[in-house]
Backbone as CSV, one residue per row, in Angstrom:
resi,resn,N_x,N_y,N_z,CA_x,CA_y,CA_z,C_x,C_y,C_z
1,MET,31.634,-120.283,-46.756,31.989,-121.621,-47.233,33.563,-121.406,-47.494
2,ALA,34.135,-122.547,-47.080,35.521,-122.566,-47.765,35.506,-123.629,-48.970
3,LEU,37.335,-122.695,-49.239,37.672,-123.946,-50.523,37.264,-125.287,-50.630
4,PRO,37.004,-125.865,-51.476,37.055,-127.399,-51.339,38.450,-127.550,-51.319
5,GLU,38.608,-128.951,-50.368,40.272,-129.394,-50.415,40.795,-129.448,-51.776
6,GLN,40.459,-130.456,-52.313,41.113,-129.920,-54.006,41.414,-128.827,-54.412
7,ALA,40.823,-127.799,-54.169,40.805,-126.155,-55.014,41.876,-125.631,-54.023
8,GLN,41.916,-125.719,-52.214,42.816,-125.018,-51.727,44.388,-125.443,-52.000
9,LYS,44.063,-126.772,-52.249,45.227,-127.561,-52.650,45.797,-126.769,-54.026
10,LEU,45.002,-127.042,-55.075,45.487,-126.135,-56.141,45.906,-124.574,-55.870
11,VAL,45.376,-123.849,-55.549,45.782,-122.704,-54.967,47.161,-122.506,-54.671
12,ASP,46.998,-123.439,-53.397,48.417,-122.745,-52.783,49.697,-123.558,-53.683
13,THR,49.430,-124.598,-54.295,50.306,-125.232,-55.070,50.737,-123.908,-56.703
14,GLN,49.641,-123.540,-57.317,49.611,-122.881,-58.791,50.058,-121.216,-58.361
15,LEU,49.240,-120.864,-57.134,49.028,-119.514,-57.283,50.783,-119.393,-56.439
16,GLY,51.034,-120.181,-55.227,52.461,-119.754,-54.696,53.791,-120.227,-55.291
17,GLU,53.702,-120.723,-56.423,54.500,-121.022,-57.658,54.846,-119.557,-58.429
18,PHE,53.363,-119.434,-58.846,53.270,-117.772,-59.618,54.004,-117.173,-58.503
19,CYS,53.540,-116.924,-57.292,54.266,-115.741,-56.584,55.528,-115.580,-56.606
20,PHE,56.170,-117.117,-56.154,57.565,-117.077,-55.951,58.499,-116.608,-57.606
21,LYS,57.582,-116.762,-58.728,58.701,-116.865,-60.142,58.339,-115.459,-60.429
22,LYS,56.988,-114.815,-59.920,56.441,-113.304,-60.622,58.031,-112.198,-60.313
23,VAL,58.270,-112.471,-59.047,59.282,-111.831,-58.716,60.388,-112.216,-58.616
24,PRO,61.443,-111.416,-59.522,62.761,-111.806,-59.851,63.636,-112.253,-58.295
25,ALA,64.278,-113.036,-58.451,65.336,-113.261,-56.511,65.951,-111.962,-56.325
26,HIS,66.640,-111.226,-57.492,67.021,-109.920,-56.819,66.580,-108.660,-56.235
27,VAL,64.729,-108.769,-56.274,64.165,-107.896,-55.681,63.010,-108.524,-54.968
28,ARG,63.463,-109.579,-54.316,62.496,-110.119,-53.369,62.652,-109.745,-52.122
29,HIS,63.916,-109.031,-51.860,63.740,-108.107,-50.646,62.782,-107.016,-50.529
30,GLU,62.877,-106.273,-51.789,61.881,-105.074,-51.801,60.295,-105.505,-52.067
31,VAL,59.911,-106.460,-52.756,58.790,-106.706,-53.074,58.537,-108.028,-53.313
32,ARG,57.542,-108.715,-52.854,57.187,-109.616,-52.871,55.468,-110.037,-53.394
33,LEU,54.995,-111.322,-53.362,53.833,-111.579,-53.853,53.202,-112.525,-52.686
34,THR,52.070,-112.094,-51.820,51.282,-113.206,-50.983,49.933,-112.834,-51.473
35,PHE,49.358,-114.004,-50.777,47.975,-114.376,-50.858,47.344,-114.982,-49.387
36,SER,45.835,-115.079,-49.563,45.581,-115.104,-48.355,43.963,-115.519,-48.959
37,VAL,43.547,-117.035,-48.324,42.252,-117.433,-48.399,41.297,-117.186,-47.257
38,LEU,39.979,-116.783,-47.684,39.055,-116.184,-46.977,38.127,-116.945,-47.499
39,GLY,37.273,-117.893,-46.990,36.221,-118.894,-47.549,36.135,-119.065,-49.272
40,ASN,35.352,-118.746,-50.073,35.501,-119.477,-51.399,36.540,-117.920,-52.448
41,THR,37.050,-117.111,-51.522,37.846,-115.828,-52.173,39.119,-115.885,-51.855
42,VAL,39.746,-115.963,-53.199,41.306,-116.030,-52.916,41.866,-114.286,-52.989
43,THR,42.674,-113.570,-52.158,43.635,-112.249,-52.665,44.615,-112.569,-52.784
44,LEU,45.194,-111.725,-54.101,46.797,-111.814,-53.936,47.558,-110.664,-53.452
45,PHE,48.334,-110.201,-52.887,48.768,-108.993,-52.837,50.226,-108.894,-52.885
46,GLU,50.651,-107.477,-53.194,51.828,-106.812,-53.631,52.265,-106.215,-52.192
47,GLU,53.688,-107.123,-51.534,54.189,-106.616,-50.461,55.150,-106.065,-50.145
48,ARG,55.774,-104.611,-49.710,56.753,-103.848,-49.771,57.116,-103.171,-48.568
49,PRO,57.715,-102.933,-48.238,58.980,-102.619,-46.980,58.306,-100.915,-46.421
50,VAL,57.640,-100.494,-45.348,57.546,-99.310,-45.009,58.542,-98.408,-45.291
51,GLN,58.488,-97.329,-45.632,59.752,-96.884,-46.110,60.735,-96.509,-44.745
52,ASN,59.843,-95.915,-43.319,60.373,-95.384,-42.601,60.637,-96.793,-41.503
53,ASN,60.260,-97.882,-41.522,60.278,-98.653,-40.642,60.348,-100.189,-41.478
54,LEU,61.742,-100.585,-41.766,61.789,-101.767,-42.605,61.231,-103.082,-42.242
55,ASP,61.144,-103.266,-40.718,60.605,-103.982,-39.726,58.902,-104.390,-40.647
56,LYS,58.798,-103.103,-41.133,56.882,-103.495,-41.435,57.053,-103.135,-42.838
57,ARG,55.595,-103.901,-43.338,55.228,-104.420,-44.506,53.851,-103.746,-44.882
58,SER,54.088,-102.985,-46.314,52.576,-102.428,-46.641,52.288,-102.972,-47.979
59,LYS,50.723,-103.994,-47.422,49.931,-105.196,-48.501,49.468,-103.992,-49.175
60,ARG,48.919,-104.300,-50.556,48.583,-103.572,-51.419,47.515,-104.935,-52.270
61,PRO,46.444,-105.175,-52.100,45.464,-105.890,-52.986,45.768,-105.731,-54.429
62,LEU,45.997,-106.244,-54.914,45.874,-106.766,-56.487,44.767,-107.642,-57.420
63,ALA,44.629,-108.667,-57.176,43.620,-109.451,-57.153,42.848,-110.069,-56.738
64,GLN,41.753,-110.790,-57.192,41.186,-111.633,-56.282,40.342,-112.725,-57.360
65,PHE,40.531,-113.928,-56.846,40.005,-115.185,-57.462,38.807,-115.722,-56.357
66,ARG,37.697,-115.467,-57.593,36.296,-116.287,-56.506,35.900,-117.632,-56.913
67,LEU,35.864,-118.689,-56.383,34.975,-120.096,-56.791,33.643,-119.772,-56.468
68,ASN,32.819,-119.658,-57.413,31.184,-119.705,-57.145,30.841,-121.448,-56.438
69,VAL,29.953,-121.485,-55.575,30.052,-122.357,-55.349,28.875,-123.257,-55.886
70,VAL,27.882,-121.839,-56.256,26.941,-123.104,-57.428,27.343,-123.456,-58.775
71,ASP,28.193,-122.782,-59.760,28.472,-123.455,-61.139,30.082,-124.078,-60.739
72,HIS,30.603,-124.159,-59.542,31.863,-124.150,-59.307,32.968,-123.494,-60.692
73,LEU,32.778,-122.144,-60.813,33.488,-121.273,-61.893,34.609,-119.974,-60.973
74,TRP,35.399,-120.467,-61.284,36.449,-119.651,-60.691,36.234,-118.028,-61.396
75,ARG,36.351,-117.073,-61.126,36.112,-115.316,-61.611,37.371,-114.373,-61.331
76,LEU,38.303,-113.680,-62.251,38.952,-113.273,-61.521,38.394,-111.625,-61.632
77,TYR,39.156,-110.770,-60.424,38.372,-109.400,-59.908,39.722,-108.481,-59.987
78,PHE,40.010,-107.335,-59.872,41.045,-106.610,-59.860,40.559,-105.311,-58.870
79,ALA,41.141,-104.617,-57.973,41.237,-103.712,-57.010,40.955,-102.360,-57.904
80,ASN,39.841,-102.204,-56.988,39.667,-100.394,-57.759,40.371,-99.572,-57.001
81,GLN,41.395,-99.255,-57.965,42.318,-98.998,-57.290,42.264,-97.078,-57.435
82,LYS,41.069,-96.615,-57.858,40.670,-95.142,-58.246,39.627,-94.669,-56.885
83,ARG,38.917,-95.585,-56.902,37.777,-95.359,-55.054,38.753,-95.632,-54.274
84,GLN,39.544,-96.603,-53.901,40.357,-97.345,-52.745,39.205,-98.291,-52.743
85,GLU,38.435,-99.207,-53.276,37.387,-99.591,-52.378,36.671,-100.507,-53.076
86,GLY,36.220,-101.822,-52.778,35.652,-102.869,-54.009,36.797,-103.306,-54.937
87,TRP,36.060,-104.139,-55.329,36.422,-104.987,-56.788,35.603,-105.098,-57.881
88,LEU,36.457,-105.378,-58.749,35.820,-105.104,-60.407,36.156,-106.357,-60.969
89,LEU,35.204,-107.208,-61.557,35.330,-107.940,-62.506,36.083,-107.774,-63.970
90,TYR,37.390,-108.606,-64.146,38.024,-108.801,-65.173,37.541,-109.397,-65.993
91,ARG,37.189,-108.390,-67.341,36.239,-108.457,-68.479,37.579,-109.554,-69.481
92,GLU,38.478,-108.918,-69.312,39.512,-109.803,-70.584,39.573,-111.494,-70.035
93,ALA,39.031,-112.055,-68.962,38.939,-113.354,-68.612,37.435,-113.767,-68.166
94,GLY,36.799,-114.498,-68.783,35.518,-115.125,-68.094,35.492,-116.151,-67.198
95,PRO,34.502,-116.236,-66.764,34.326,-117.506,-65.596,34.852,-118.694,-66.622
96,THR,35.669,-119.352,-65.198,36.575,-121.269,-66.258,36.609,-121.799,-65.104
97,LYS,36.244,-123.376,-65.136,36.655,-124.223,-64.039,38.190,-124.405,-64.109
98,ASP,38.933,-124.003,-64.743,40.509,-123.997,-64.952,41.231,-123.051,-64.380
99,PHE,41.640,-123.054,-62.709,42.191,-121.561,-62.123,43.357,-121.008,-62.731
100,GLU,44.385,-122.508,-63.887,45.742,-121.676,-63.998,44.517,-120.717,-65.430
101,THR,43.686,-120.712,-66.369,44.001,-120.321,-67.235,43.651,-118.839,-66.567
102,LEU,42.941,-118.347,-65.179,42.869,-117.059,-64.596,44.298,-116.241,-64.319
103,LEU,45.389,-117.628,-64.152,46.682,-116.856,-63.577,47.163,-116.589,-64.834
104,ALA,47.115,-116.986,-65.870,47.491,-116.759,-67.148,47.097,-115.319,-67.615
105,ALA,45.848,-115.137,-67.381,45.035,-113.927,-67.789,45.831,-112.565,-66.879
106,LEU,45.834,-112.759,-65.689,46.730,-112.311,-64.761,48.001,-111.915,-64.807
107,ASP,48.842,-112.754,-65.263,49.756,-112.702,-65.646,50.240,-111.939,-67.097
108,GLN,49.625,-111.933,-67.768,49.847,-111.168,-68.960,49.026,-110.197,-68.957
109,ASP,47.931,-109.821,-67.908,47.196,-108.344,-67.922,47.188,-107.570,-69.305
110,LYS,46.370,-107.836,-70.140,46.009,-106.950,-71.449,45.775,-105.685,-71.308
111,THR,45.474,-104.891,-69.630,44.624,-103.568,-69.939,45.198,-102.997,-68.677
112,GLY,46.263,-103.612,-68.121,47.303,-102.921,-66.782,46.755,-102.607,-65.740
113,ALA,45.263,-103.742,-65.592,44.639,-103.494,-63.970,45.267,-103.959,-63.265
114,PHE,46.557,-105.051,-63.011,46.735,-105.460,-62.378,48.353,-105.026,-61.976
115,TRP,49.159,-105.174,-63.191,49.973,-104.714,-62.887,50.689,-103.164,-63.343
116,GLY,49.425,-102.183,-63.733,49.990,-100.968,-63.961,50.183,-100.920,-65.611
């Protein structure tokens, strides 16, 4: 199921602005944040140039926001980097109807799950 139109606009605006502001202008040629939407899941990626081929970029998944269609609550997940598979619920931020609350939790990252 796709994100409701209002939720899609919210994600495009707020996460788009977050991605732009999070990376300082002087390093945007080296690293950028992007996101994709698939169904009711929004995945945030860190992109960097591939060392031997600067025309290509590697994408590393950082975070996932999932909108539950039953309770209409957003949940935040982090990539399971140790096993290089799957997603784990970020317990520092509970389910919420407010997408911005999860963006703030992602930005603050009290555990180092997203920004190391």
